[in-house]
Legacy VTK file of the C-alpha trace (Angstrom):
# vtk DataFile Version 3.0
C-alpha trace
ASCII
DATASET POLYDATA
POINTS 92 float
-9.656 -14.970 1.659
-13.206 -12.376 1.147
-14.671 -10.447 4.119
-16.603 -8.172 1.577
-14.619 -5.025 3.062
-13.413 -3.870 -0.506
-14.747 -3.764 -4.080
-12.506 -3.751 -7.098
-13.597 -0.735 -9.112
-11.807 -2.513 -12.153
-10.520 -5.672 -13.666
-7.674 -6.242 -14.304
-3.594 -6.193 -13.384
-3.646 -2.544 -12.260
-6.852 -3.324 -10.133
-8.396 0.292 -7.764
-10.104 -1.029 -4.875
-12.840 1.094 -2.959
-14.084 0.348 0.590
-17.890 -1.426 0.860
-20.465 -0.329 3.129
-19.089 -3.596 5.289
-15.410 -2.302 4.605
-16.380 1.628 5.843
-18.069 0.023 9.295
-14.783 -2.347 9.380
-12.723 0.974 9.289
-14.994 2.899 11.555
-15.691 0.444 14.682
-11.314 -0.561 14.124
-10.111 2.717 13.784
-8.065 3.319 16.925
-6.144 -0.362 16.467
-6.037 0.858 12.247
-3.871 3.457 14.139
-2.068 1.423 16.445
-1.116 -0.235 13.721
0.999 2.759 12.432
2.243 4.076 14.769
2.888 1.782 18.091
5.719 -0.972 17.822
7.937 -1.753 20.667
10.571 0.517 18.233
9.094 2.892 17.426
9.578 2.169 13.398
5.428 2.474 13.082
5.057 6.130 12.382
8.442 6.135 10.408
6.811 3.227 8.305
3.851 5.013 7.604
5.585 8.318 6.551
7.883 5.993 3.919
5.107 4.222 2.435
2.757 7.781 1.998
6.445 8.551 0.224
6.483 6.445 -2.188
2.158 6.207 -3.026
2.953 10.062 -3.961
5.924 9.074 -6.464
4.311 6.376 -7.381
0.767 8.087 -8.753
2.913 10.457 -10.431
4.255 7.896 -12.276
1.221 6.885 -13.330
0.263 10.511 -14.384
3.247 11.942 -15.785
5.634 8.846 -16.904
7.015 8.141 -20.109
6.288 4.116 -20.880
10.111 3.460 -20.239
9.802 5.333 -17.089
7.010 2.527 -15.676
8.808 -0.106 -17.076
12.181 1.541 -15.175
9.985 2.288 -11.867
8.171 -1.324 -12.689
12.104 -3.057 -12.299
13.019 -1.367 -9.453
9.522 -1.524 -7.500
10.215 -5.658 -8.331
13.639 -5.288 -6.713
12.270 -3.433 -3.787
9.510 -5.497 -3.264
12.435 -8.798 -3.034
14.575 -7.175 -1.290
12.136 -7.119 1.259
10.638 -10.136 1.541
14.812 -10.877 1.774
14.569 -8.398 5.043
11.242 -10.380 6.477
13.638 -14.155 5.684
16.535 -12.906 8.190
LINES 1 93
92 0 1 2 3 4 5 6 7 8 9 10 11 12 13 14 15 16 17 18 19 20 21 22 23 24 25 26 27 28 29 30 31 32 33 34 35 36 37 38 39 40 41 42 43 44 45 46 47 48 49 50 51 52 53 54 55 56 57 58 59 60 61 62 63 64 65 66 67 68 69 70 71 72 73 74 75 76 77 78 79 80 81 82 83 84 85 86 87 88 89 90 91
């Protein structure tokens, strides 16, 4: 689904993206809704989930800049295992 809200900064498997002007406008117009997506679930797990994802992104950045190829390969395996485990949780 292409809504022209993001644009690739590069191509390939590890492509970074940026918000387009339309994407920035969407975020500005829906700021409260987007904030609530992380903070207002019925069980209160939104903020904890958001914090955990933030911590994960921090360590992933370290792997992008300071890890050896062997460490990166081990991280890819672990992330793939984790992704599959999360899908299994959703399937329950």
